[in-house]
PQR file of N, CA, C, O and H, with PARSE charges and radii, in Angstrom:
ATOM      1  N   UNK A   1      18.741  -9.205   2.937 -0.4000 1.5000
ATOM      2  CA  UNK A   1      17.515  -9.767   3.461 -0.0000 2.0000
ATOM      3  C   UNK A   1      16.737 -10.414   2.314  0.5500 1.7000
ATOM      4  O   UNK A   1      16.558  -9.812   1.256 -0.5500 1.4000
ATOM      5  N   UNK A   2      16.284 -11.627   2.533 -0.4000 1.5000
ATOM      6  CA  UNK A   2      15.558 -12.362   1.501 -0.0000 2.0000
ATOM      7  C   UNK A   2      14.123 -11.859   1.394  0.5500 1.7000
ATOM      8  O   UNK A   2      13.449 -11.646   2.402 -0.5500 1.4000
ATOM      9  H   UNK A   2      16.429 -12.116   3.393  0.4000 1.0000
ATOM     10  N   UNK A   3      13.669 -11.675   0.164 -0.4000 1.5000
ATOM     11  CA  UNK A   3      12.313 -11.188  -0.077 -0.0000 2.0000
ATOM     12  C   UNK A   3      11.337 -12.359  -0.033  0.5500 1.7000
ATOM     13  O   UNK A   3      11.542 -13.380  -0.689 -0.5500 1.4000
ATOM     14  H   UNK A   3      14.217 -11.848  -0.655  0.4000 1.0000
ATOM     15  N   UNK A   4      10.274 -12.194   0.750 -0.4000 1.5000
ATOM     16  CA  UNK A   4       9.238 -13.217   0.831 -0.0000 2.0000
ATOM     17  C   UNK A   4       8.134 -12.903  -0.169  0.5500 1.7000
ATOM     18  O   UNK A   4       7.941 -11.755  -0.570 -0.5500 1.4000
ATOM     19  H   UNK A   4      10.108 -11.364   1.283  0.4000 1.0000
ATOM     20  N   UNK A   5       7.416 -13.946  -0.560 -0.4000 1.5000
ATOM     21  CA  UNK A   5       6.332 -13.806  -1.531 -0.0000 2.0000
ATOM     22  C   UNK A   5       5.275 -12.802  -1.073  0.5500 1.7000
ATOM     23  O   UNK A   5       4.696 -12.093  -1.896 -0.5500 1.4000
ATOM     24  H   UNK A   5       7.573 -14.878  -0.234  0.4000 1.0000
ATOM     25  N   UNK A   6       5.024 -12.739   0.225 -0.4000 1.5000
ATOM     26  CA  UNK A   6       3.973 -11.871   0.746 -0.0000 2.0000
ATOM     27  C   UNK A   6       4.451 -10.465   1.096  0.5500 1.7000
ATOM     28  O   UNK A   6       3.668  -9.650   1.585 -0.5500 1.4000
ATOM     29  H   UNK A   6       5.494 -13.315   0.894  0.4000 1.0000
ATOM     30  N   UNK A   7       5.723 -10.175   0.851 -0.4000 1.5000
ATOM     31  CA  UNK A   7       6.228  -8.824   1.098 -0.0000 2.0000
ATOM     32  C   UNK A   7       5.621  -7.845   0.100  0.5500 1.7000
ATOM     33  O   UNK A   7       5.405  -8.179  -1.065 -0.5500 1.4000
ATOM     34  H   UNK A   7       6.358 -10.837   0.453  0.4000 1.0000
ATOM     35  N   UNK A   8       5.355  -6.654   0.567 -0.4000 1.5000
ATOM     36  CA  UNK A   8       4.844  -5.600  -0.313 -0.0000 2.0000
ATOM     37  C   UNK A   8       6.002  -5.106  -1.180  0.5500 1.7000
ATOM     38  O   UNK A   8       7.092  -4.834  -0.677 -0.5500 1.4000
ATOM     39  H   UNK A   8       5.531  -6.383   1.513  0.4000 1.0000
ATOM     40  N   UNK A   9       5.761  -4.996  -2.465 -0.4000 1.5000
ATOM     41  CA  UNK A   9       6.797  -4.516  -3.374 -0.0000 2.0000
ATOM     42  C   UNK A   9       6.971  -3.007  -3.221  0.5500 1.7000
ATOM     43  O   UNK A   9       6.141  -2.335  -2.608 -0.5500 1.4000
ATOM     44  H   UNK A   9       4.875  -5.217  -2.874  0.4000 1.0000
ATOM     45  N   UNK A  10       8.035  -2.497  -3.773 -0.4000 1.5000
ATOM     46  CA  UNK A  10       8.290  -1.044  -3.730 -0.0000 2.0000
ATOM     47  C   UNK A  10       7.122  -0.287  -4.366  0.5500 1.7000
ATOM     48  O   UNK A  10       6.655   0.712  -3.818 -0.5500 1.4000
ATOM     49  H   UNK A  10       8.709  -3.043  -4.270  0.4000 1.0000
ATOM     50  N   UNK A  11       6.659  -0.758  -5.508 -0.4000 1.5000
ATOM     51  CA  UNK A  11       5.573  -0.069  -6.211 -0.0000 2.0000
ATOM     52  C   UNK A  11       4.272  -0.150  -5.424  0.5500 1.7000
ATOM     53  O   UNK A  11       3.522   0.824  -5.367 -0.5500 1.4000
ATOM     54  H   UNK A  11       7.038  -1.570  -5.952  0.4000 1.0000
ATOM     55  N   UNK A  12       3.997  -1.301  -4.818 -0.4000 1.5000
ATOM     56  CA  UNK A  12       2.808  -1.424  -3.984 -0.0000 2.0000
ATOM     57  C   UNK A  12       2.895  -0.468  -2.797  0.5500 1.7000
ATOM     58  O   UNK A  12       1.896   0.134  -2.404 -0.5500 1.4000
ATOM     59  H   UNK A  12       4.606  -2.092  -4.865  0.4000 1.0000
ATOM     60  N   UNK A  13       4.084  -0.333  -2.234 -0.4000 1.5000
ATOM     61  CA  UNK A  13       4.286   0.608  -1.117 -0.0000 2.0000
ATOM     62  C   UNK A  13       4.032   2.036  -1.581  0.5500 1.7000
ATOM     63  O   UNK A  13       3.446   2.830  -0.846 -0.5500 1.4000
ATOM     64  H   UNK A  13       4.895  -0.822  -2.553  0.4000 1.0000
ATOM     65  N   UNK A  14       4.468   2.370  -2.793 -0.4000 1.5000
ATOM     66  CA  UNK A  14       4.213   3.710  -3.344 -0.0000 2.0000
ATOM     67  C   UNK A  14       2.706   3.969  -3.426  0.5500 1.7000
ATOM     68  O   UNK A  14       2.227   5.035  -3.039 -0.5500 1.4000
ATOM     69  H   UNK A  14       4.944   1.725  -3.390  0.4000 1.0000
ATOM     70  N   UNK A  15       1.975   2.985  -3.931 -0.4000 1.5000
ATOM     71  CA  UNK A  15       0.515   3.105  -4.036 -0.0000 2.0000
ATOM     72  C   UNK A  15      -0.099   3.229  -2.643  0.5500 1.7000
ATOM     73  O   UNK A  15      -0.951   4.088  -2.414 -0.5500 1.4000
ATOM     74  H   UNK A  15       2.365   2.119  -4.244  0.4000 1.0000
ATOM     75  N   UNK A  16       0.325   2.384  -1.723 -0.4000 1.5000
ATOM     76  CA  UNK A  16      -0.239   2.375  -0.372 -0.0000 2.0000
ATOM     77  C   UNK A  16      -0.003   3.704   0.348  0.5500 1.7000
ATOM     78  O   UNK A  16      -0.889   4.192   1.050 -0.5500 1.4000
ATOM     79  H   UNK A  16       1.016   1.686  -1.909  0.4000 1.0000
ATOM     80  N   UNK A  17       1.172   4.286   0.181 -0.4000 1.5000
ATOM     81  CA  UNK A  17       1.463   5.587   0.801 -0.0000 2.0000
ATOM     82  C   UNK A  17       0.482   6.655   0.321  0.5500 1.7000
ATOM     83  O   UNK A  17       0.058   7.512   1.096 -0.5500 1.4000
ATOM     84  H   UNK A  17       1.892   3.889  -0.389  0.4000 1.0000
ATOM     85  N   UNK A  18       0.124   6.598  -0.960 -0.4000 1.5000
ATOM     86  CA  UNK A  18      -0.807   7.585  -1.514 -0.0000 2.0000
ATOM     87  C   UNK A  18      -2.245   7.298  -1.062  0.5500 1.7000
ATOM     88  O   UNK A  18      -3.040   8.222  -0.889 -0.5500 1.4000
ATOM     89  H   UNK A  18       0.468   5.902  -1.590  0.4000 1.0000
ATOM     90  N   UNK A  19      -2.570   6.026  -0.873 -0.4000 1.5000
ATOM     91  CA  UNK A  19      -3.886   5.663  -0.326 -0.0000 2.0000
ATOM     92  C   UNK A  19      -4.009   6.224   1.085  0.5500 1.7000
ATOM     93  O   UNK A  19      -5.043   6.783   1.448 -0.5500 1.4000
ATOM     94  H   UNK A  19      -1.924   5.276  -1.013  0.4000 1.0000
ATOM     95  N   UNK A  20      -2.949   6.073   1.880 -0.4000 1.5000
ATOM     96  CA  UNK A  20      -2.951   6.586   3.252 -0.0000 2.0000
ATOM     97  C   UNK A  20      -3.178   8.095   3.252  0.5500 1.7000
ATOM     98  O   UNK A  20      -3.820   8.627   4.157 -0.5500 1.4000
ATOM     99  H   UNK A  20      -2.109   5.619   1.584  0.4000 1.0000
ATOM    100  N   UNK A  21      -2.651   8.787   2.239 -0.4000 1.5000
ATOM    101  CA  UNK A  21      -2.834  10.238   2.137 -0.0000 2.0000
ATOM    102  C   UNK A  21      -4.233  10.618   1.659  0.5500 1.7000
ATOM    103  O   UNK A  21      -4.586  11.797   1.635 -0.5500 1.4000
ATOM    104  H   UNK A  21      -2.129   8.355   1.504  0.4000 1.0000
ATOM    105  N   UNK A  22      -5.038   9.607   1.274 -0.4000 1.5000
ATOM    106  CA  UNK A  22      -6.416   9.872   0.888 -0.0000 2.0000
ATOM    107  C   UNK A  22      -6.651  10.067  -0.597  0.5500 1.7000
ATOM    108  O   UNK A  22      -7.739  10.483  -0.997 -0.5500 1.4000
ATOM    109  H   UNK A  22      -4.752   8.649   1.294  0.4000 1.0000
ATOM    110  N   UNK A  23      -5.653   9.776  -1.424 -0.4000 1.5000
ATOM    111  CA  UNK A  23      -5.821   9.958  -2.864 -0.0000 2.0000
ATOM    112  C   UNK A  23      -6.656   8.840  -3.467  0.5500 1.7000
ATOM    113  O   UNK A  23      -6.642   7.710  -2.979 -0.5500 1.4000
ATOM    114  H   UNK A  23      -4.769   9.439  -1.099  0.4000 1.0000
ATOM    115  N   UNK A  24      -7.379   9.161  -4.525 -0.4000 1.5000
ATOM    116  CA  UNK A  24      -8.163   8.180  -5.257 -0.0000 2.0000
ATOM    117  C   UNK A  24      -7.320   7.504  -6.328  0.5500 1.7000
ATOM    118  O   UNK A  24      -6.187   7.906  -6.590 -0.5500 1.4000
ATOM    119  H   UNK A  24      -7.390  10.079  -4.921  0.4000 1.0000
ATOM    120  N   UNK A  25      -7.889   6.468  -6.946 -0.4000 1.5000
ATOM    121  CA  UNK A  25      -7.151   5.696  -7.946 -0.0000 2.0000
ATOM    122  C   UNK A  25      -6.657   6.540  -9.114  0.5500 1.7000
ATOM    123  O   UNK A  25      -5.518   6.378  -9.552 -0.5500 1.4000
ATOM    124  H   UNK A  25      -8.810   6.141  -6.734  0.4000 1.0000
ATOM    125  N   UNK A  26      -7.491   7.432  -9.621 -0.4000 1.5000
ATOM    126  CA  UNK A  26      -7.077   8.258 -10.759 -0.0000 2.0000
ATOM    127  C   UNK A  26      -5.929   9.191 -10.385  0.5500 1.7000
ATOM    128  O   UNK A  26      -5.003   9.398 -11.170 -0.5500 1.4000
ATOM    129  H   UNK A  26      -8.416   7.564  -9.266  0.4000 1.0000
ATOM    130  N   UNK A  27      -5.999   9.750  -9.177 -0.4000 1.5000
ATOM    131  CA  UNK A  27      -4.925  10.644  -8.711 -0.0000 2.0000
ATOM    132  C   UNK A  27      -3.622   9.864  -8.527  0.5500 1.7000
ATOM    133  O   UNK A  27      -2.546  10.337  -8.895 -0.5500 1.4000
ATOM    134  H   UNK A  27      -6.751   9.582  -8.540  0.4000 1.0000
ATOM    135  N   UNK A  28      -3.734   8.672  -7.958 -0.4000 1.5000
ATOM    136  CA  UNK A  28      -2.552   7.829  -7.759 -0.0000 2.0000
ATOM    137  C   UNK A  28      -1.939   7.475  -9.109  0.5500 1.7000
ATOM    138  O   UNK A  28      -0.725   7.562  -9.294 -0.5500 1.4000
ATOM    139  H   UNK A  28      -4.608   8.288  -7.660  0.4000 1.0000
ATOM    140  N   UNK A  29      -2.786   7.080 -10.041 -0.4000 1.5000
ATOM    141  CA  UNK A  29      -2.310   6.710 -11.377 -0.0000 2.0000
ATOM    142  C   UNK A  29      -1.547   7.868 -12.024  0.5500 1.7000
ATOM    143  O   UNK A  29      -0.473   7.679 -12.595 -0.5500 1.4000
ATOM    144  H   UNK A  29      -3.772   7.009  -9.891  0.4000 1.0000
ATOM    145  N   UNK A  30      -2.112   9.044 -11.927 -0.4000 1.5000
ATOM    146  CA  UNK A  30      -1.479  10.220 -12.524 -0.0000 2.0000
ATOM    147  C   UNK A  30      -0.125  10.512 -11.879  0.5500 1.7000
ATOM    148  O   UNK A  30       0.844  10.810 -12.577 -0.5500 1.4000
ATOM    149  H   UNK A  30      -2.985   9.198 -11.463  0.4000 1.0000
ATOM    150  N   UNK A  31      -0.058  10.428 -10.562 -0.4000 1.5000
ATOM    151  CA  UNK A  31       1.185  10.727  -9.847 -0.0000 2.0000
ATOM    152  C   UNK A  31       2.282   9.704 -10.113  0.5500 1.7000
ATOM    153  O   UNK A  31       3.464  10.047 -10.130 -0.5500 1.4000
ATOM    154  H   UNK A  31      -0.846  10.187  -9.995  0.4000 1.0000
ATOM    155  N   UNK A  32       1.890   8.438 -10.323 -0.4000 1.5000
ATOM    156  CA  UNK A  32       2.875   7.375 -10.516 -0.0000 2.0000
ATOM    157  C   UNK A  32       3.087   7.020 -11.990  0.5500 1.7000
ATOM    158  O   UNK A  32       3.862   6.120 -12.316 -0.5500 1.4000
ATOM    159  H   UNK A  32       0.930   8.159 -10.309  0.4000 1.0000
ATOM    160  N   UNK A  33       2.393   7.733 -12.871 -0.4000 1.5000
ATOM    161  CA  UNK A  33       2.518   7.510 -14.317 -0.0000 2.0000
ATOM    162  C   UNK A  33       2.164   6.078 -14.702  0.5500 1.7000
ATOM    163  O   UNK A  33       2.866   5.431 -15.479 -0.5500 1.4000
ATOM    164  H   UNK A  33       1.763   8.464 -12.606  0.4000 1.0000
ATOM    165  N   UNK A  34       1.042   5.596 -14.131 -0.4000 1.5000
ATOM    166  CA  UNK A  34       0.504   4.283 -14.454 -0.0000 2.0000
ATOM    167  C   UNK A  34      -0.988   4.439 -14.711  0.5500 1.7000
ATOM    168  O   UNK A  34      -1.550   5.510 -14.479 -0.5500 1.4000
ATOM    169  H   UNK A  34       0.471   6.122 -13.500  0.4000 1.0000
ATOM    170  N   UNK A  35      -1.626   3.388 -15.183 -0.4000 1.5000
ATOM    171  CA  UNK A  35      -3.067   3.462 -15.428 -0.0000 2.0000
ATOM    172  C   UNK A  35      -3.844   3.187 -14.143  0.5500 1.7000
ATOM    173  O   UNK A  35      -3.311   2.602 -13.200 -0.5500 1.4000
ATOM    174  H   UNK A  35      -1.170   2.518 -15.370  0.4000 1.0000
ATOM    175  N   UNK A  36      -5.098   3.610 -14.116 -0.4000 1.5000
ATOM    176  CA  UNK A  36      -5.928   3.330 -12.938 -0.0000 2.0000
ATOM    177  C   UNK A  36      -6.162   1.826 -12.807  0.5500 1.7000
ATOM    178  O   UNK A  36      -6.354   1.321 -11.701 -0.5500 1.4000
ATOM    179  H   UNK A  36      -5.530   4.085 -14.882  0.4000 1.0000
ATOM    180  N   UNK A  37      -6.147   1.108 -13.935 -0.4000 1.5000
ATOM    181  CA  UNK A  37      -6.268  -0.349 -13.902 -0.0000 2.0000
ATOM    182  C   UNK A  37      -5.076  -0.959 -13.158  0.5500 1.7000
ATOM    183  O   UNK A  37      -5.246  -1.906 -12.390 -0.5500 1.4000
ATOM    184  H   UNK A  37      -5.991   1.519 -14.834  0.4000 1.0000
ATOM    185  N   UNK A  38      -3.890  -0.432 -13.378 -0.4000 1.5000
ATOM    186  CA  UNK A  38      -2.693  -0.914 -12.687 -0.0000 2.0000
ATOM    187  C   UNK A  38      -2.774  -0.596 -11.198  0.5500 1.7000
ATOM    188  O   UNK A  38      -2.359  -1.403 -10.366 -0.5500 1.4000
ATOM    189  H   UNK A  38      -3.751   0.337 -14.003  0.4000 1.0000
ATOM    190  N   UNK A  39      -3.305   0.570 -10.860 -0.4000 1.5000
ATOM    191  CA  UNK A  39      -3.500   0.917  -9.446 -0.0000 2.0000
ATOM    192  C   UNK A  39      -4.414  -0.116  -8.802  0.5500 1.7000
ATOM    193  O   UNK A  39      -4.124  -0.600  -7.707 -0.5500 1.4000
ATOM    194  H   UNK A  39      -3.642   1.225 -11.536  0.4000 1.0000
ATOM    195  N   UNK A  40      -5.516  -0.460  -9.466 -0.4000 1.5000
ATOM    196  CA  UNK A  40      -6.452  -1.447  -8.928 -0.0000 2.0000
ATOM    197  C   UNK A  40      -5.778  -2.803  -8.739  0.5500 1.7000
ATOM    198  O   UNK A  40      -6.030  -3.493  -7.752 -0.5500 1.4000
ATOM    199  H   UNK A  40      -5.752  -0.067 -10.355  0.4000 1.0000
ATOM    200  N   UNK A  41      -4.922  -3.183  -9.687 -0.4000 1.5000
ATOM    201  CA  UNK A  41      -4.200  -4.456  -9.579 -0.0000 2.0000
ATOM    202  C   UNK A  41      -3.261  -4.435  -8.368  0.5500 1.7000
ATOM    203  O   UNK A  41      -3.187  -5.406  -7.614 -0.5500 1.4000
ATOM    204  H   UNK A  41      -4.717  -2.622 -10.490  0.4000 1.0000
ATOM    205  N   UNK A  42      -2.554  -3.331  -8.192 -0.4000 1.5000
ATOM    206  CA  UNK A  42      -1.677  -3.204  -7.025 -0.0000 2.0000
ATOM    207  C   UNK A  42      -2.492  -3.269  -5.733  0.5500 1.7000
ATOM    208  O   UNK A  42      -2.097  -3.935  -4.776 -0.5500 1.4000
ATOM    209  H   UNK A  42      -2.614  -2.543  -8.804  0.4000 1.0000
ATOM    210  N   UNK A  43      -3.621  -2.581  -5.714 -0.4000 1.5000
ATOM    211  CA  UNK A  43      -4.467  -2.590  -4.515 -0.0000 2.0000
ATOM    212  C   UNK A  43      -4.968  -3.988  -4.191  0.5500 1.7000
ATOM    213  O   UNK A  43      -5.023  -4.365  -3.021 -0.5500 1.4000
ATOM    214  H   UNK A  43      -3.942  -2.040  -6.491  0.4000 1.0000
ATOM    215  N   UNK A  44      -5.331  -4.756  -5.196 -0.4000 1.5000
ATOM    216  CA  UNK A  44      -5.776  -6.139  -4.958 -0.0000 2.0000
ATOM    217  C   UNK A  44      -4.687  -6.951  -4.280  0.5500 1.7000
ATOM    218  O   UNK A  44      -4.956  -7.708  -3.348 -0.5500 1.4000
ATOM    219  H   UNK A  44      -5.286  -4.450  -6.147  0.4000 1.0000
ATOM    220  N   UNK A  45      -3.458  -6.792  -4.751 -0.4000 1.5000
ATOM    221  CA  UNK A  45      -2.331  -7.503  -4.144 -0.0000 2.0000
ATOM    222  C   UNK A  45      -2.060  -7.008  -2.720  0.5500 1.7000
ATOM    223  O   UNK A  45      -1.779  -7.800  -1.822 -0.5500 1.4000
ATOM    224  H   UNK A  45      -3.239  -6.177  -5.509  0.4000 1.0000
ATOM    225  N   UNK A  46      -2.147  -5.698  -2.528 -0.4000 1.5000
ATOM    226  CA  UNK A  46      -1.945  -5.104  -1.207 -0.0000 2.0000
ATOM    227  C   UNK A  46      -2.975  -5.657  -0.227  0.5500 1.7000
ATOM    228  O   UNK A  46      -2.625  -6.061   0.881 -0.5500 1.4000
ATOM    229  H   UNK A  46      -2.375  -5.053  -3.259  0.4000 1.0000
ATOM    230  N   UNK A  47      -4.248  -5.676  -0.634 -0.4000 1.5000
ATOM    231  CA  UNK A  47      -5.312  -6.182   0.240 -0.0000 2.0000
ATOM    232  C   UNK A  47      -5.022  -7.624   0.647  0.5500 1.7000
ATOM    233  O   UNK A  47      -5.148  -7.985   1.817 -0.5500 1.4000
ATOM    234  H   UNK A  47      -4.533  -5.348  -1.534  0.4000 1.0000
ATOM    235  N   UNK A  48      -4.633  -8.443  -0.329 -0.4000 1.5000
ATOM    236  CA  UNK A  48      -4.354  -9.847  -0.062 -0.0000 2.0000
ATOM    237  C   UNK A  48      -3.182  -9.980   0.914  0.5500 1.7000
ATOM    238  O   UNK A  48      -3.251 -10.752   1.870 -0.5500 1.4000
ATOM    239  H   UNK A  48      -4.531  -8.150  -1.280  0.4000 1.0000
ATOM    240  N   UNK A  49      -2.122  -9.236   0.672 -0.4000 1.5000
ATOM    241  CA  UNK A  49      -0.922  -9.331   1.509 -0.0000 2.0000
ATOM    242  C   UNK A  49      -1.149  -8.808   2.928  0.5500 1.7000
ATOM    243  O   UNK A  49      -0.562  -9.317   3.884 -0.5500 1.4000
ATOM    244  H   UNK A  49      -2.066  -8.609  -0.105  0.4000 1.0000
ATOM    245  N   UNK A  50      -2.000  -7.794   3.060 -0.4000 1.5000
ATOM    246  CA  UNK A  50      -2.284  -7.229   4.386 -0.0000 2.0000
ATOM    247  C   UNK A  50      -3.433  -7.938   5.090  0.5500 1.7000
ATOM    248  O   UNK A  50      -3.661  -7.728   6.281 -0.5500 1.4000
ATOM    249  H   UNK A  50      -2.477  -7.380   2.284  0.4000 1.0000
ATOM    250  N   UNK A  51      -4.155  -8.775   4.354 -0.4000 1.5000
ATOM    251  CA  UNK A  51      -5.289  -9.488   4.940 -0.0000 2.0000
ATOM    252  C   UNK A  51      -6.482  -8.592   5.197  0.5500 1.7000
ATOM    253  O   UNK A  51      -7.180  -8.746   6.200 -0.5500 1.4000
ATOM    254  H   UNK A  51      -3.970  -8.946   3.386  0.4000 1.0000
ATOM    255  N   UNK A  52      -6.719  -7.645   4.280 -0.4000 1.5000
ATOM    256  CA  UNK A  52      -7.840  -6.715   4.400 -0.0000 2.0000
ATOM    257  C   UNK A  52      -8.696  -6.793   3.145  0.5500 1.7000
ATOM    258  O   UNK A  52      -8.332  -7.460   2.177 -0.5500 1.4000
ATOM    259  H   UNK A  52      -6.152  -7.520   3.465  0.4000 1.0000
ATOM    260  N   UNK A  53      -9.841  -6.103   3.166 -0.4000 1.5000
ATOM    261  CA  UNK A  53     -10.748  -6.185   2.021 -0.0000 2.0000
ATOM    262  C   UNK A  53     -11.049  -4.840   1.356  0.5500 1.7000
ATOM    263  O   UNK A  53     -11.755  -4.790   0.349 -0.5500 1.4000
ATOM    264  H   UNK A  53     -10.136  -5.561   3.952  0.4000 1.0000
ATOM    265  N   UNK A  54     -10.513  -3.749   1.919 -0.4000 1.5000
ATOM    266  CA  UNK A  54     -10.800  -2.450   1.312 -0.0000 2.0000
ATOM    267  C   UNK A  54      -9.695  -1.442   1.607  0.5500 1.7000
ATOM    268  O   UNK A  54      -8.811  -1.695   2.426 -0.5500 1.4000
ATOM    269  H   UNK A  54      -9.939  -3.790   2.738  0.4000 1.0000
ATOM    270  N   UNK A  55      -9.758  -0.295   0.928 -0.4000 1.5000
ATOM    271  CA  UNK A  55      -8.677   0.702   1.040 -0.0000 2.0000
ATOM    272  C   UNK A  55      -8.600   1.338   2.419  0.5500 1.7000
ATOM    273  O   UNK A  55      -7.512   1.680   2.881 -0.5500 1.4000
ATOM    274  H   UNK A  55     -10.476  -0.090   0.263  0.4000 1.0000
ATOM    275  N   UNK A  56      -9.742   1.501   3.082 -0.4000 1.5000
ATOM    276  CA  UNK A  56      -9.717   2.073   4.424 -0.0000 2.0000
ATOM    277  C   UNK A  56      -8.979   1.144   5.386  0.5500 1.7000
ATOM    278  O   UNK A  56      -8.136   1.584   6.167 -0.5500 1.4000
ATOM    279  H   UNK A  56     -10.626   1.223   2.707  0.4000 1.0000
ATOM    280  N   UNK A  57      -9.304  -0.133   5.319 -0.4000 1.5000
ATOM    281  CA  UNK A  57      -8.632  -1.110   6.180 -0.0000 2.0000
ATOM    282  C   UNK A  57      -7.143  -1.193   5.835  0.5500 1.7000
ATOM    283  O   UNK A  57      -6.310  -1.354   6.727 -0.5500 1.4000
ATOM    284  H   UNK A  57      -9.989  -0.490   4.685  0.4000 1.0000
ATOM    285  N   UNK A  58      -6.809  -1.086   4.561 -0.4000 1.5000
ATOM    286  CA  UNK A  58      -5.398  -1.113   4.143 -0.0000 2.0000
ATOM    287  C   UNK A  58      -4.653   0.095   4.704  0.5500 1.7000
ATOM    288  O   UNK A  58      -3.518  -0.033   5.163 -0.5500 1.4000
ATOM    289  H   UNK A  58      -7.486  -0.955   3.837  0.4000 1.0000
ATOM    290  N   UNK A  59      -5.281   1.252   4.668 -0.4000 1.5000
ATOM    291  CA  UNK A  59      -4.653   2.469   5.193 -0.0000 2.0000
ATOM    292  C   UNK A  59      -4.442   2.359   6.704  0.5500 1.7000
ATOM    293  O   UNK A  59      -3.395   2.747   7.223 -0.5500 1.4000
ATOM    294  H   UNK A  59      -6.203   1.356   4.295  0.4000 1.0000
ATOM    295  N   UNK A  60      -5.436   1.833   7.397 -0.4000 1.5000
ATOM    296  CA  UNK A  60      -5.318   1.659   8.853 -0.0000 2.0000
ATOM    297  C   UNK A  60      -4.203   0.674   9.180  0.5500 1.7000
ATOM    298  O   UNK A  60      -3.395   0.918  10.076 -0.5500 1.4000
ATOM    299  H   UNK A  60      -6.287   1.518   6.976  0.4000 1.0000
ATOM    300  N   UNK A  61      -4.161  -0.430   8.457 -0.4000 1.5000
ATOM    301  CA  UNK A  61      -3.127  -1.440   8.677 -0.0000 2.0000
ATOM    302  C   UNK A  61      -1.744  -0.852   8.388  0.5500 1.7000
ATOM    303  O   UNK A  61      -0.794  -1.118   9.124 -0.5500 1.4000
ATOM    304  H   UNK A  61      -4.817  -0.628   7.729  0.4000 1.0000
ATOM    305  N   UNK A  62      -1.626  -0.066   7.339 -0.4000 1.5000
ATOM    306  CA  UNK A  62      -0.347   0.572   6.998 -0.0000 2.0000
ATOM    307  C   UNK A  62       0.099   1.497   8.124  0.5500 1.7000
ATOM    308  O   UNK A  62       1.269   1.495   8.508 -0.5500 1.4000
ATOM    309  H   UNK A  62      -2.398   0.150   6.741  0.4000 1.0000
ATOM    310  N   UNK A  63      -0.821   2.276   8.647 -0.4000 1.5000
ATOM    311  CA  UNK A  63      -0.498   3.172   9.764 -0.0000 2.0000
ATOM    312  C   UNK A  63      -0.041   2.382  10.986  0.5500 1.7000
ATOM    313  O   UNK A  63       0.892   2.794  11.675 -0.5500 1.4000
ATOM    314  H   UNK A  63      -1.772   2.278   8.335  0.4000 1.0000
ATOM    315  N   UNK A  64      -0.690   1.250  11.261 -0.4000 1.5000
ATOM    316  CA  UNK A  64      -0.303   0.405  12.394 -0.0000 2.0000
ATOM    317  C   UNK A  64       1.108  -0.138  12.205  0.5500 1.7000
ATOM    318  O   UNK A  64       1.900  -0.157  13.147 -0.5500 1.4000
ATOM    319  H   UNK A  64      -1.448   0.916  10.701  0.4000 1.0000
ATOM    320  N   UNK A  65       1.421  -0.577  10.993 -0.4000 1.5000
ATOM    321  CA  UNK A  65       2.757  -1.109  10.688 -0.0000 2.0000
ATOM    322  C   UNK A  65       3.808  -0.022  10.870  0.5500 1.7000
ATOM    323  O   UNK A  65       4.860  -0.260  11.463 -0.5500 1.4000
ATOM    324  H   UNK A  65       0.777  -0.562  10.227  0.4000 1.0000
ATOM    325  N   UNK A  66       3.522   1.161  10.361 -0.4000 1.5000
ATOM    326  CA  UNK A  66       4.463   2.281  10.479 -0.0000 2.0000
ATOM    327  C   UNK A  66       4.679   2.625  11.948  0.5500 1.7000
ATOM    328  O   UNK A  66       5.815   2.820  12.381 -0.5500 1.4000
ATOM    329  H   UNK A  66       2.667   1.354   9.879  0.4000 1.0000
ATOM    330  N   UNK A  67       3.595   2.701  12.715 -0.4000 1.5000
ATOM    331  CA  UNK A  67       3.679   3.017  14.134 -0.0000 2.0000
ATOM    332  C   UNK A  67       4.511   1.969  14.865  0.5500 1.7000
ATOM    333  O   UNK A  67       5.343   2.303  15.709 -0.5500 1.4000
ATOM    334  H   UNK A  67       2.672   2.543  12.363  0.4000 1.0000
ATOM    335  N   UNK A  68       4.282   0.704  14.535 -0.4000 1.5000
ATOM    336  CA  UNK A  68       5.017  -0.390  15.166 -0.0000 2.0000
ATOM    337  C   UNK A  68       6.506  -0.301  14.839  0.5500 1.7000
ATOM    338  O   UNK A  68       7.345  -0.519  15.712 -0.5500 1.4000
ATOM    339  H   UNK A  68       3.606   0.433  13.850  0.4000 1.0000
ATOM    340  N   UNK A  69       6.839   0.019  13.588 -0.4000 1.5000
ATOM    341  CA  UNK A  69       8.244   0.151  13.180 -0.0000 2.0000
ATOM    342  C   UNK A  69       8.899   1.330  13.901  0.5500 1.7000
ATOM    343  O   UNK A  69      10.061   1.253  14.300 -0.5500 1.4000
ATOM    344  H   UNK A  69       6.157   0.196  12.878  0.4000 1.0000
ATOM    345  N   UNK A  70       8.156   2.409  14.062 -0.4000 1.5000
ATOM    346  CA  UNK A  70       8.702   3.584  14.768 -0.0000 2.0000
ATOM    347  C   UNK A  70       9.005   3.243  16.225  0.5500 1.7000
ATOM    348  O   UNK A  70       9.970   3.759  16.789 -0.5500 1.4000
ATOM    349  H   UNK A  70       7.212   2.472  13.738  0.4000 1.0000
ATOM    350  N   UNK A  71       8.201   2.387  16.835 -0.4000 1.5000
ATOM    351  CA  UNK A  71       8.416   2.011  18.231 -0.0000 2.0000
ATOM    352  C   UNK A  71       9.658   1.149  18.389  0.5500 1.7000
ATOM    353  O   UNK A  71      10.275   1.140  19.454 -0.5500 1.4000
ATOM    354  H   UNK A  71       7.418   1.967  16.377  0.4000 1.0000
ATOM    355  N   UNK A  72      10.033   0.423  17.335 -0.4000 1.5000
ATOM    356  CA  UNK A  72      11.212  -0.440  17.381 -0.0000 2.0000
ATOM    357  C   UNK A  72      12.501   0.366  17.294  0.5500 1.7000
ATOM    358  O   UNK A  72      13.550  -0.097  17.744 -0.5500 1.4000
ATOM    359  H   UNK A  72       9.532   0.431  16.469  0.4000 1.0000
ATOM    360  N   UNK A  73      12.438   1.552  16.726 -0.4000 1.5000
ATOM    361  CA  UNK A  73      13.648   2.363  16.542 -0.0000 2.0000
ATOM    362  C   UNK A  73      14.113   2.924  17.875  0.5500 1.7000
ATOM    363  O   UNK A  73      13.301   3.285  18.726 -0.5500 1.4000
ATOM    364  H   UNK A  73      11.586   1.928  16.360  0.4000 1.0000
ATOM    365  N   UNK A  74      15.440   2.995  18.051 -0.4000 1.5000
ATOM    366  CA  UNK A  74      15.972   3.536  19.320 -0.0000 2.0000
ATOM    367  C   UNK A  74      15.730   5.026  19.457  0.5500 1.7000
ATOM    368  O   UNK A  74      16.115   5.625  20.461 -0.5500 1.4000
ATOM    369  H   UNK A  74      16.101   2.702  17.360  0.4000 1.0000
TER
END
């Protein structure tokens, strides 16, 4: 499958999964062995790709995507 420019990267997905769990930037950084500045950079890209402006909206959108994918499975 060809990767599109607007696809969420593996690392962005890792960050987004932790946002959905309610973790803050410092906690995410510690768990992923990256800086909080890098977490913020990933979040900026995630917001742009999902068409949202904040972490709450990103978490809601992620949950909607997951729910939609689950409905597609047999």
